[in-house]
N, C-alpha and C positions, 0 to 999 in steps of 0.2 A: 666561708668555712664549710657550710653545708654542701655547697655545689661541688667543691673539690674533693670531699671525702666520700661522697655517695651516701651519706647518712640521711640526707634530707627526705628521702622516700620512706624511711622508717620512723620519722618523727611526725606524730599526728598534729601537735600544736606547736608549730615553729615559733609563733610570736611569744609564747611563754618562755621558751628557751632563750630567745633573743633578749627578752626583758630580764631574765635571770642572769645572763652573761653581762648585761649592761650594769645591773645592780652590783654584781660581783666585782666588776671593774671599778666602779665608783667607790666601793668599800675598800678595795685594794689601794686606791689613791689616798683615801682617808688614812689607812693604816700606814702607808709610806710617809705621809706628812707628819703623823705622830711619831714615827720612828726617827725621822729626821730631826724633829724638835728635841727629843730626848738625847739623841746622839750629839747634837750641837750643844745641848746643855752640859753634857758630860765633858765635851772637849773644851768648852768655854770656862765653866766654873771650876772644874777639877784642876785643870792646868794652872789656873790663877791661884788656887788655894795651895797647890803643891809646889808651884814654881818658886815661891818665897816662903819664908817663915812668917806668914801673916798673923798666925794665931799663937800667942804664948800668954803666959800669965800677966805680963806687963803690956800687952798689946792695946793700943788705942783703937778701939773698934771702929770709930768714925774714919780714921785715917786708913785703916786696913780695907774697909769697904770702898772708900774713895779710890784707892789704888786698884782694887779689883774692878770697879766699875769703869775705870779709865781705859781698860784694855779693849782693843778693837773687837776681839772675839766675843767678849761679854756684851759689848754694845750691839753687835750684830744679832746675838742670841736674844737680847732684850727686845729687838725689833720684831721678833717672831711671836712673842708672847700674846699679843692680842688675838691672833688666829688660833693659837694653841688653847686659849681659854675662852674662845667665842662660843657661847652656849648655842647660838643659832646654828653654827657649823656642826656641832654634835647632834642637835635636834634634827637637822635636815637629813643627816645620814641615818639616824635612828628611824625617822619616818619612812625613808626609802626601804630600809630593811623590813620594817613592819608591814609595809604595803606589799612587798614581794612575798613575804611569808603568808599573808592573808590571801593573796592571789593563788599561791600554790595550794594552800589548804582548801580553798573553795574549789579549785579545779580537780584535786585528787582525793577528795573525801568520798 
């Protein structure tokens, strides 16, 4: 990118820009995976809830949940839950962001 745009000669600390872009890319991937999780949740759960009259005053909750959980969309969504709630995944991204912020603050103070 730097070579083709001619900007390289104007940037004193190329490594920090590369690190910043790498961090930005990783956070973008994290954001995309969370968006995918919530989109799939909406598609899986909402369509199952609205597809039938599962919930009424005389609904057997156990049977209603059983029917909902039997759907392939819901089962696929449930398979994503471990990653969506993996605290290590969140912590790793938080650590990368904090390290990049600290590096920028140290460099430009």
